[in-house]
py3Dmol code that shows the C-alpha trace and the ligand (Angstrom):
import py3Dmol

protein = """\
ATOM      1  CA  VAL A   1      18.118  22.679  -5.800  1.00  0.00           C
ATOM      2  CA  ILE A   2      16.471  23.135  -9.206  1.00  0.00           C
ATOM      3  CA  LEU A   3      16.977  20.937 -12.257  1.00  0.00           C
ATOM      4  CA  VAL A   4      15.807  21.770 -15.772  1.00  0.00           C
ATOM      5  CA  ASN A   5      15.886  18.688 -17.998  1.00  0.00           C
ATOM      6  CA  GLY A   6      18.214  17.112 -15.458  1.00  0.00           C
ATOM      7  CA  GLN A   7      20.716  19.985 -15.371  1.00  0.00           C
ATOM      8  CA  PRO A   8      21.160  22.410 -12.475  1.00  0.00           C
ATOM      9  CA  GLY A   9      19.701  25.813 -13.403  1.00  0.00           C
ATOM     10  CA  ASP A  10      16.587  27.895 -13.206  1.00  0.00           C
ATOM     11  CA  CYS A  11      16.022  29.123 -16.767  1.00  0.00           C
ATOM     12  CA  VAL A  12      13.733  28.058 -19.575  1.00  0.00           C
ATOM     13  CA  MET A  13      13.456  29.466 -23.140  1.00  0.00           C
ATOM     14  CA  VAL A  14      11.141  32.437 -23.663  1.00  0.00           C
ATOM     15  CA  THR A  15       9.492  30.327 -26.362  1.00  0.00           C
ATOM     16  CA  ASP A  16       8.619  27.555 -23.863  1.00  0.00           C
ATOM     17  CA  ARG A  17       4.966  26.670 -24.318  1.00  0.00           C
ATOM     18  CA  GLY A  18       4.559  26.395 -20.574  1.00  0.00           C
ATOM     19  CA  LEU A  19       5.281  30.131 -20.361  1.00  0.00           C
ATOM     20  CA  ALA A  20       3.461  31.122 -23.535  1.00  0.00           C
ATOM     21  CA  TYR A  21       0.259  29.082 -23.114  1.00  0.00           C
ATOM     22  CA  GLY A  22       0.377  27.279 -19.761  1.00  0.00           C
ATOM     23  CA  ASP A  23       0.843  24.221 -21.943  1.00  0.00           C
ATOM     24  CA  GLY A  24       1.880  21.696 -19.333  1.00  0.00           C
ATOM     25  CA  LEU A  25       1.301  20.046 -15.993  1.00  0.00           C
ATOM     26  CA  PHE A  26       2.613  20.257 -12.446  1.00  0.00           C
ATOM     27  CA  GLU A  27       2.710  18.277  -9.231  1.00  0.00           C
ATOM     28  CA  THR A  28       3.458  19.437  -5.699  1.00  0.00           C
ATOM     29  CA  LEU A  29       4.689  16.709  -3.360  1.00  0.00           C
ATOM     30  CA  ALA A  30       5.254  16.722   0.365  1.00  0.00           C
ATOM     31  CA  VAL A  31       8.792  15.729   1.463  1.00  0.00           C
ATOM     32  CA  ARG A  32       9.425  14.279   4.871  1.00  0.00           C
ATOM     33  CA  ASP A  33      12.794  13.114   6.168  1.00  0.00           C
ATOM     34  CA  GLY A  34      14.255  13.394   2.672  1.00  0.00           C
ATOM     35  CA  ARG A  35      11.528  11.290   1.090  1.00  0.00           C
ATOM     36  CA  ALA A  36       8.741  12.376  -1.292  1.00  0.00           C
ATOM     37  CA  LEU A  37       5.415  11.116  -0.019  1.00  0.00           C
ATOM     38  CA  HIS A  38       2.818   9.338  -2.194  1.00  0.00           C
ATOM     39  CA  TRP A  39       5.183   9.302  -5.137  1.00  0.00           C
ATOM     40  CA  ASP A  40       3.275   6.690  -7.165  1.00  0.00           C
ATOM     41  CA  ARG A  41      -0.008   8.613  -6.848  1.00  0.00           C
ATOM     42  CA  HIS A  42       1.616  11.762  -8.160  1.00  0.00           C
ATOM     43  CA  MET A  43       3.188   9.904 -11.076  1.00  0.00           C
ATOM     44  CA  THR A  44      -0.150   8.309 -11.914  1.00  0.00           C
ATOM     45  CA  ARG A  45      -1.914  11.686 -11.938  1.00  0.00           C
ATOM     46  CA  MET A  46       0.795  13.228 -14.081  1.00  0.00           C
ATOM     47  CA  ALA A  47       0.618  10.331 -16.516  1.00  0.00           C
ATOM     48  CA  ALA A  48      -3.174  10.769 -16.698  1.00  0.00           C
ATOM     49  CA  GLY A  49      -2.678  14.509 -17.342  1.00  0.00           C
ATOM     50  CA  CYS A  50      -0.168  13.684 -20.106  1.00  0.00           C
ATOM     51  CA  GLU A  51      -2.709  11.393 -21.707  1.00  0.00           C
ATOM     52  CA  ARG A  52      -5.343  14.129 -21.584  1.00  0.00           C
ATOM     53  CA  LEU A  53      -3.070  16.820 -23.051  1.00  0.00           C
ATOM     54  CA  GLY A  54      -1.355  14.526 -25.542  1.00  0.00           C
ATOM     55  CA  LEU A  55       2.038  15.020 -23.885  1.00  0.00           C
ATOM     56  CA  PRO A  56       4.711  12.285 -23.693  1.00  0.00           C
ATOM     57  CA  MET A  57       5.211  11.284 -20.058  1.00  0.00           C
ATOM     58  CA  PRO A  58       8.906  11.124 -19.111  1.00  0.00           C
ATOM     59  CA  ASP A  59      10.077   7.852 -17.552  1.00  0.00           C
ATOM     60  CA  PRO A  60       9.089   7.923 -13.850  1.00  0.00           C
ATOM     61  CA  ARG A  61      12.577   6.549 -13.025  1.00  0.00           C
ATOM     62  CA  GLN A  62      14.044   9.728 -14.548  1.00  0.00           C
ATOM     63  CA  TRP A  63      11.674  11.905 -12.475  1.00  0.00           C
ATOM     64  CA  ARG A  64      12.600   9.874  -9.408  1.00  0.00           C
ATOM     65  CA  ALA A  65      16.363  10.238  -9.860  1.00  0.00           C
ATOM     66  CA  GLU A  66      15.997  13.993 -10.434  1.00  0.00           C
ATOM     67  CA  ALA A  67      13.624  14.362  -7.471  1.00  0.00           C
ATOM     68  CA  GLN A  68      16.130  12.659  -5.235  1.00  0.00           C
ATOM     69  CA  SER A  69      18.895  15.064  -6.284  1.00  0.00           C
ATOM     70  CA  ALA A  70      16.591  18.071  -5.876  1.00  0.00           C
ATOM     71  CA  ILE A  71      15.638  16.997  -2.347  1.00  0.00           C
ATOM     72  CA  GLY A  72      19.379  16.924  -1.678  1.00  0.00           C
ATOM     73  CA  THR A  73      20.583  17.309   1.864  1.00  0.00           C
ATOM     74  CA  GLN A  74      19.009  20.714   2.627  1.00  0.00           C
ATOM     75  CA  ASP A  75      15.881  21.223   4.720  1.00  0.00           C
ATOM     76  CA  CYS A  76      13.513  20.259   1.912  1.00  0.00           C
ATOM     77  CA  GLY A  77       9.755  20.319   2.675  1.00  0.00           C
ATOM     78  CA  ALA A  78       8.252  20.010  -0.769  1.00  0.00           C
ATOM     79  CA  LEU A  79       8.978  19.169  -4.371  1.00  0.00           C
ATOM     80  CA  LYS A  80       7.468  20.827  -7.380  1.00  0.00           C
ATOM     81  CA  LEU A  81       7.584  18.997 -10.686  1.00  0.00           C
ATOM     82  CA  MET A  82       6.627  20.761 -13.908  1.00  0.00           C
ATOM     83  CA  LEU A  83       6.355  19.333 -17.385  1.00  0.00           C
ATOM     84  CA  THR A  84       5.750  21.577 -20.409  1.00  0.00           C
ATOM     85  CA  ARG A  85       5.380  20.887 -24.098  1.00  0.00           C
ATOM     86  CA  GLY A  86       8.771  22.608 -24.440  1.00  0.00           C
ATOM     87  CA  ALA A  87       9.989  25.396 -26.711  1.00  0.00           C
ATOM     88  CA  GLY A  88       8.004  25.571 -29.893  1.00  0.00           C
ATOM     89  CA  PRO A  89       7.458  27.531 -33.053  1.00  0.00           C
ATOM     90  CA  ARG A  90       4.949  30.432 -32.960  1.00  0.00           C
ATOM     91  CA  GLY A  91       1.324  29.533 -32.783  1.00  0.00           C
ATOM     92  CA  TYR A  92      -0.922  27.278 -30.712  1.00  0.00           C
ATOM     93  CA  ARG A  93      -0.509  24.194 -32.913  1.00  0.00           C
ATOM     94  CA  PRO A  94       1.158  21.593 -30.736  1.00  0.00           C
ATOM     95  CA  PRO A  95       4.355  20.219 -32.343  1.00  0.00           C
ATOM     96  CA  ARG A  96       4.453  16.517 -33.122  1.00  0.00           C
ATOM     97  CA  GLY A  97       7.041  14.704 -30.949  1.00  0.00           C
ATOM     98  CA  PRO A  98       7.686  17.681 -28.676  1.00  0.00           C
ATOM     99  CA  ALA A  99      10.993  18.058 -26.773  1.00  0.00           C
ATOM    100  CA  THR A 100       9.335  18.547 -23.383  1.00  0.00           C
ATOM    101  CA  THR A 101      10.763  20.648 -20.580  1.00  0.00           C
ATOM    102  CA  ARG A 102      11.095  18.835 -17.256  1.00  0.00           C
ATOM    103  CA  ILE A 103      11.597  20.959 -14.147  1.00  0.00           C
ATOM    104  CA  VAL A 104      12.209  19.584 -10.643  1.00  0.00           C
ATOM    105  CA  MET A 105      12.432  22.010  -7.700  1.00  0.00           C
ATOM    106  CA  GLY A 106      13.265  21.193  -4.099  1.00  0.00           C
ATOM    107  CA  LEU A 107      11.486  23.751  -1.877  1.00  0.00           C
ATOM    108  CA  PRO A 108      11.801  24.695   1.795  1.00  0.00           C
ATOM    109  CA  PRO A 109       8.829  23.880   4.077  1.00  0.00           C
ATOM    110  CA  VAL A 110       5.918  26.383   3.678  1.00  0.00           C
ATOM    111  CA  ASP A 111       6.075  29.167   6.271  1.00  0.00           C
ATOM    112  CA  ARG A 112       2.610  28.945   7.915  1.00  0.00           C
ATOM    113  CA  PRO A 113       1.398  29.258  11.477  1.00  0.00           C
ATOM    114  CA  ASP A 114       1.527  25.892  13.241  1.00  0.00           C
ATOM    115  CA  GLY A 115      -1.533  23.995  14.296  1.00  0.00           C
ATOM    116  CA  LEU A 116      -4.080  25.107  11.643  1.00  0.00           C
ATOM    117  CA  GLY A 117      -4.949  21.440  11.298  1.00  0.00           C
ATOM    118  CA  GLU A 118      -6.140  21.523  14.908  1.00  0.00           C
ATOM    119  CA  THR A 119      -7.470  25.082  15.347  1.00  0.00           C
ATOM    120  CA  GLY A 120      -9.146  25.236  11.957  1.00  0.00           C
ATOM    121  CA  VAL A 121      -9.130  27.950   9.327  1.00  0.00           C
ATOM    122  CA  ASP A 122     -11.215  30.891   8.180  1.00  0.00           C
ATOM    123  CA  VAL A 123     -12.425  30.866   4.594  1.00  0.00           C
ATOM    124  CA  CYS A 124     -14.219  33.284   2.310  1.00  0.00           C
ATOM    125  CA  ILE A 125     -16.248  32.652  -0.829  1.00  0.00           C
ATOM    126  CA  CYS A 126     -14.495  33.998  -3.869  1.00  0.00           C
ATOM    127  CA  ARG A 127     -16.158  36.130  -6.525  1.00  0.00           C
ATOM    128  CA  THR A 128     -13.960  34.638  -9.280  1.00  0.00           C
ATOM    129  CA  ARG A 129     -15.668  31.610 -10.837  1.00  0.00           C
ATOM    130  CA  LEU A 130     -14.218  28.442 -12.266  1.00  0.00           C
ATOM    131  CA  GLY A 131     -15.039  27.900 -15.921  1.00  0.00           C
ATOM    132  CA  ARG A 132     -16.620  24.521 -16.799  1.00  0.00           C
ATOM    133  CA  ASN A 133     -14.646  22.384 -19.239  1.00  0.00           C
ATOM    134  CA  PRO A 134     -14.860  18.604 -18.958  1.00  0.00           C
ATOM    135  CA  ALA A 135     -11.780  18.203 -21.183  1.00  0.00           C
ATOM    136  CA  LEU A 136      -9.566  19.812 -18.519  1.00  0.00           C
ATOM    137  CA  ALA A 137     -11.569  18.912 -15.377  1.00  0.00           C
ATOM    138  CA  GLY A 138      -9.482  17.132 -12.756  1.00  0.00           C
ATOM    139  CA  VAL A 139      -6.169  17.808 -14.507  1.00  0.00           C
ATOM    140  CA  LYS A 140      -3.407  19.628 -12.639  1.00  0.00           C
ATOM    141  CA  HIS A 141      -2.424  21.727 -15.628  1.00  0.00           C
ATOM    142  CA  LEU A 142      -0.397  24.923 -15.632  1.00  0.00           C
ATOM    143  CA  ASN A 143      -3.326  27.274 -16.489  1.00  0.00           C
ATOM    144  CA  ARG A 144      -4.018  28.692 -13.051  1.00  0.00           C
ATOM    145  CA  LEU A 145      -5.350  32.181 -13.817  1.00  0.00           C
ATOM    146  CA  GLU A 146      -8.672  31.517 -12.094  1.00  0.00           C
ATOM    147  CA  GLN A 147      -6.835  30.661  -8.870  1.00  0.00           C
ATOM    148  CA  VAL A 148      -4.534  33.686  -9.246  1.00  0.00           C
ATOM    149  CA  MET A 149      -7.498  36.018  -9.636  1.00  0.00           C
ATOM    150  CA  ALA A 150      -9.369  34.399  -6.753  1.00  0.00           C
ATOM    151  CA  ARG A 151      -6.369  34.589  -4.432  1.00  0.00           C
ATOM    152  CA  GLY A 152      -6.050  38.272  -5.240  1.00  0.00           C
ATOM    153  CA  GLU A 153      -9.417  38.857  -3.611  1.00  0.00           C
ATOM    154  CA  TRP A 154      -8.141  38.818   0.002  1.00  0.00           C
ATOM    155  CA  ASP A 155      -4.907  39.481   1.876  1.00  0.00           C
ATOM    156  CA  ASP A 156      -4.395  37.808   5.258  1.00  0.00           C
ATOM    157  CA  GLU A 157      -7.871  37.940   6.716  1.00  0.00           C
ATOM    158  CA  TYR A 158      -8.701  34.431   5.505  1.00  0.00           C
ATOM    159  CA  HIS A 159      -6.640  31.255   5.113  1.00  0.00           C
ATOM    160  CA  GLU A 160      -8.402  30.039   1.962  1.00  0.00           C
ATOM    161  CA  GLY A 161     -11.189  30.933  -0.417  1.00  0.00           C
ATOM    162  CA  ILE A 162     -13.897  28.637  -1.748  1.00  0.00           C
ATOM    163  CA  MET A 163     -14.620  28.737  -5.470  1.00  0.00           C
ATOM    164  CA  LEU A 164     -17.899  28.190  -7.318  1.00  0.00           C
ATOM    165  CA  ASP A 165     -18.290  27.396 -10.963  1.00  0.00           C
ATOM    166  CA  THR A 166     -20.366  29.452 -13.363  1.00  0.00           C
ATOM    167  CA  GLU A 167     -23.488  27.465 -12.432  1.00  0.00           C
ATOM    168  CA  ASP A 168     -23.140  28.428  -8.709  1.00  0.00           C
ATOM    169  CA  LEU A 169     -21.955  24.940  -7.799  1.00  0.00           C
ATOM    170  CA  VAL A 170     -19.289  24.722  -5.102  1.00  0.00           C
ATOM    171  CA  ILE A 171     -16.181  23.015  -6.492  1.00  0.00           C
ATOM    172  CA  GLU A 172     -13.100  23.443  -4.311  1.00  0.00           C
ATOM    173  CA  ALA A 173     -10.912  26.144  -2.733  1.00  0.00           C
ATOM    174  CA  THR A 174      -8.098  28.053  -4.482  1.00  0.00           C
ATOM    175  CA  MET A 175      -5.389  25.525  -3.557  1.00  0.00           C
ATOM    176  CA  SER A 176      -7.292  22.685  -1.914  1.00  0.00           C
ATOM    177  CA  ASN A 177     -10.244  20.368  -2.256  1.00  0.00           C
ATOM    178  CA  LEU A 178     -13.389  20.717  -0.193  1.00  0.00           C
ATOM    179  CA  PHE A 179     -15.351  18.228   1.889  1.00  0.00           C
ATOM    180  CA  LEU A 180     -18.610  18.647   3.762  1.00  0.00           C
ATOM    181  CA  ILE A 181     -20.216  16.406   6.282  1.00  0.00           C
ATOM    182  CA  ARG A 182     -24.006  15.982   5.993  1.00  0.00           C
ATOM    183  CA  ASP A 183     -26.121  13.332   7.721  1.00  0.00           C
ATOM    184  CA  ASP A 184     -22.921  11.636   8.915  1.00  0.00           C
ATOM    185  CA  THR A 185     -21.929  11.164   5.269  1.00  0.00           C
ATOM    186  CA  LEU A 186     -18.657  12.504   3.893  1.00  0.00           C
ATOM    187  CA  CYS A 187     -19.470  14.546   0.810  1.00  0.00           C
ATOM    188  CA  THR A 188     -17.312  16.224  -1.800  1.00  0.00           C
ATOM    189  CA  PRO A 189     -18.096  18.000  -5.051  1.00  0.00           C
ATOM    190  CA  VAL A 190     -17.822  15.938  -8.240  1.00  0.00           C
ATOM    191  CA  LEU A 191     -15.046  17.224 -10.427  1.00  0.00           C
ATOM    192  CA  ASP A 192     -16.374  16.343 -13.896  1.00  0.00           C
ATOM    193  CA  GLN A 193     -16.610  19.956 -15.053  1.00  0.00           C
ATOM    194  CA  CYS A 194     -13.708  21.703 -13.340  1.00  0.00           C
ATOM    195  CA  GLY A 195     -11.462  21.497 -10.278  1.00  0.00           C
ATOM    196  CA  VAL A 196      -8.252  19.521  -9.594  1.00  0.00           C
ATOM    197  CA  ALA A 197      -8.574  15.855  -8.635  1.00  0.00           C
ATOM    198  CA  GLY A 198      -6.449  16.076  -5.482  1.00  0.00           C
ATOM    199  CA  ILE A 199      -4.241  13.248  -4.262  1.00  0.00           C
ATOM    200  CA  THR A 200      -5.261  14.069  -0.681  1.00  0.00           C
ATOM    201  CA  ARG A 201      -8.954  14.072  -1.721  1.00  0.00           C
ATOM    202  CA  ALA A 202      -8.502  10.510  -2.991  1.00  0.00           C
ATOM    203  CA  ARG A 203      -6.652   9.491   0.171  1.00  0.00           C
ATOM    204  CA  VAL A 204      -9.419  10.941   2.363  1.00  0.00           C
ATOM    205  CA  MET A 205     -12.086   9.036   0.390  1.00  0.00           C
ATOM    206  CA  GLU A 206     -10.095   5.821   0.785  1.00  0.00           C
ATOM    207  CA  ALA A 207      -9.602   6.453   4.506  1.00  0.00           C
ATOM    208  CA  ALA A 208     -13.368   7.016   4.868  1.00  0.00           C
ATOM    209  CA  HIS A 209     -14.127   3.715   3.114  1.00  0.00           C
ATOM    210  CA  ALA A 210     -11.659   1.894   5.420  1.00  0.00           C
ATOM    211  CA  LEU A 211     -13.375   3.469   8.473  1.00  0.00           C
ATOM    212  CA  GLY A 212     -16.815   2.510   7.201  1.00  0.00           C
ATOM    213  CA  ILE A 213     -17.858   6.160   6.783  1.00  0.00           C
ATOM    214  CA  PRO A 214     -20.389   6.557   3.943  1.00  0.00           C
ATOM    215  CA  THR A 215     -19.161   8.875   1.123  1.00  0.00           C
ATOM    216  CA  ARG A 216     -20.872  10.727  -1.692  1.00  0.00           C
ATOM    217  CA  GLU A 217     -19.627  12.774  -4.610  1.00  0.00           C
ATOM    218  CA  GLY A 218     -22.320  15.246  -5.544  1.00  0.00           C
ATOM    219  CA  ARG A 219     -23.346  18.743  -6.613  1.00  0.00           C
ATOM    220  CA  PHE A 220     -23.485  21.238  -3.733  1.00  0.00           C
ATOM    221  CA  ARG A 221     -24.321  24.918  -3.330  1.00  0.00           C
ATOM    222  CA  VAL A 222     -23.310  27.541  -0.798  1.00  0.00           C
ATOM    223  CA  ARG A 223     -26.446  26.821   1.256  1.00  0.00           C
ATOM    224  CA  ASP A 224     -25.293  23.183   1.630  1.00  0.00           C
ATOM    225  CA  LEU A 225     -22.021  24.435   3.111  1.00  0.00           C
ATOM    226  CA  GLN A 226     -23.864  26.732   5.513  1.00  0.00           C
ATOM    227  CA  GLU A 227     -25.995  23.817   6.721  1.00  0.00           C
ATOM    228  CA  ALA A 228     -23.194  21.245   6.916  1.00  0.00           C
ATOM    229  CA  GLU A 229     -22.216  19.425  10.120  1.00  0.00           C
ATOM    230  CA  GLY A 230     -18.602  20.175   9.281  1.00  0.00           C
ATOM    231  CA  LEU A 231     -16.356  21.381   6.466  1.00  0.00           C
ATOM    232  CA  PHE A 232     -12.719  20.758   5.739  1.00  0.00           C
ATOM    233  CA  LEU A 233     -10.092  21.367   3.077  1.00  0.00           C
ATOM    234  CA  THR A 234      -7.330  19.066   1.832  1.00  0.00           C
ATOM    235  CA  ASN A 235      -4.089  19.304  -0.069  1.00  0.00           C
ATOM    236  CA  THR A 236      -0.785  17.531  -0.138  1.00  0.00           C
ATOM    237  CA  LEU A 237       1.070  20.058   1.998  1.00  0.00           C
ATOM    238  CA  ILE A 238      -1.666  20.802   4.575  1.00  0.00           C
ATOM    239  CA  ASP A 239      -3.325  17.322   4.693  1.00  0.00           C
ATOM    240  CA  ILE A 240      -6.539  18.439   6.418  1.00  0.00           C
ATOM    241  CA  TRP A 241      -7.632  21.891   7.505  1.00  0.00           C
ATOM    242  CA  PRO A 242     -10.993  21.957   9.334  1.00  0.00           C
ATOM    243  CA  VAL A 243     -12.980  25.099   8.480  1.00  0.00           C
ATOM    244  CA  ARG A 244     -14.028  27.051  11.612  1.00  0.00           C
ATOM    245  CA  ARG A 245     -15.450  30.112   9.882  1.00  0.00           C
ATOM    246  CA  LEU A 246     -17.130  30.487   6.499  1.00  0.00           C
ATOM    247  CA  ALA A 247     -17.257  34.189   5.623  1.00  0.00           C
ATOM    248  CA  ASP A 248     -19.122  35.696   8.649  1.00  0.00           C
ATOM    249  CA  ARG A 249     -20.531  32.457  10.120  1.00  0.00           C
ATOM    250  CA  SER A 250     -18.858  29.975  12.444  1.00  0.00           C
ATOM    251  CA  VAL A 251     -18.831  26.355  11.333  1.00  0.00           C
ATOM    252  CA  PRO A 252     -19.040  23.350  13.681  1.00  0.00           C
ATOM    253  CA  VAL A 253     -16.000  21.076  13.695  1.00  0.00           C
ATOM    254  CA  SER A 254     -17.204  17.499  13.213  1.00  0.00           C
ATOM    255  CA  PRO A 255     -15.475  14.729  15.159  1.00  0.00           C
ATOM    256  CA  MET A 256     -15.269  12.863  11.830  1.00  0.00           C
ATOM    257  CA  VAL A 257     -12.394  15.216  10.854  1.00  0.00           C
ATOM    258  CA  GLY A 258     -10.139  13.997  13.652  1.00  0.00           C
ATOM    259  CA  ARG A 259     -10.807  10.342  12.764  1.00  0.00           C
ATOM    260  CA  LEU A 260      -9.932  10.971   9.125  1.00  0.00           C
ATOM    261  CA  ARG A 261      -6.788  12.916   9.995  1.00  0.00           C
ATOM    262  CA  GLU A 262      -5.607  10.064  12.225  1.00  0.00           C
ATOM    263  CA  ALA A 263      -6.311   7.553   9.459  1.00  0.00           C
ATOM    264  CA  LEU A 264      -4.387   9.680   6.937  1.00  0.00           C
ATOM    265  CA  THR A 265      -1.400   9.923   9.235  1.00  0.00           C
ATOM    266  CA  ARG A 266      -1.401   6.187   9.752  1.00  0.00           C
ATOM    267  CA  GLY A 267      -1.450   5.698   5.976  1.00  0.00           C
ATOM    268  CA  GLU A 268       1.517   8.005   5.448  1.00  0.00           C
ATOM    269  CA  ASP A 269       3.692   5.237   4.072  1.00  0.00           C
ATOM    270  CA  GLY A 270       4.924   7.355   1.203  1.00  0.00           C
ATOM    271  CA  ALA A 271       3.633   4.923  -1.375  1.00  0.00           C
TER     272      ALA A 271
END
"""
ligand_1 = """\
16
PLP
C -6.642 24.137 -7.377
C -6.236 22.996 -6.522
N -7.143 22.112 -6.068
C -6.813 21.064 -5.283
C -5.517 20.881 -4.838
C -5.162 19.758 -3.905
O -4.498 18.699 -4.587
P -3.493 17.702 -3.851
O -4.260 17.003 -2.737
O -3.084 16.775 -4.902
O -2.374 18.532 -3.293
C -4.515 21.794 -5.256
C -3.141 21.603 -4.832
O -2.251 22.387 -5.027
C -4.884 22.858 -6.118
O -3.958 23.734 -6.556
"""
view = py3Dmol.view(width=600, height=400)
view.addModel(protein, "pdb")
view.setStyle({"model": 0}, {"cartoon": {"style": "trace"}})
view.addModel(ligand_1, "xyz")
view.setStyle({"model": 1}, {"stick": {}})
view.zoomTo()
view.show()
């Protein structure tokens, strides 16, 4: 089921600024047993994105009602919400008081081999770099050309690709955040210049605190990944994927990954 501004349908105007400029935001939520998980966290991130882009945030109760209809009764595995600055006159200048476009899509579960969370995944290092821009860092905005270009670098030989910024710092992967384990500390790149501040990344950091595992946000390079005691990737739909191969090297799987996955599953209260 797809709703555009609350109405069933799958069309937007050709003048929509989301299409023309990527002028908007999106959220992907996991749905289990007809319920969207971590709803409040997604709403909070979208509201923060709205603040950053100067977009009016629709009432979360309206999102909620539409999300519930889009989940419907079918076998829904995910929800995608999109918010754009709406159809506008020509030119970049953002209209005052825009009539935003709100899109809610119920999606089937992703068709992926089972058990990657246990077996681990193979990742490459992408040639495409992430540009550094603190004004957009962390925001889940609709400009995803860097990810599109990066994902075009491989077919099926890898599960994910790690992306560096233009200063050779490791940031994240094309559709997931990255963690490395060093000296029994859970480390993840800071996202003050680029990258998406993942909901799952935040949940993993909280789970680590609850387990008494030391954490550190820092600046890391490829050599740090190669020397790590373990690497893993996170996003809303995969939760945690341990990395078993980084380009042509195998990577140890740290026992910390299993503890964190268990803690995440326990915390899956949908809040
Ligand atoms: C570029 C990028 N980074 C990170 C993430 C992970 O974010 P989350 O944990 O909120 O799904 C995503 C999710 O789609 C993403 O597209």
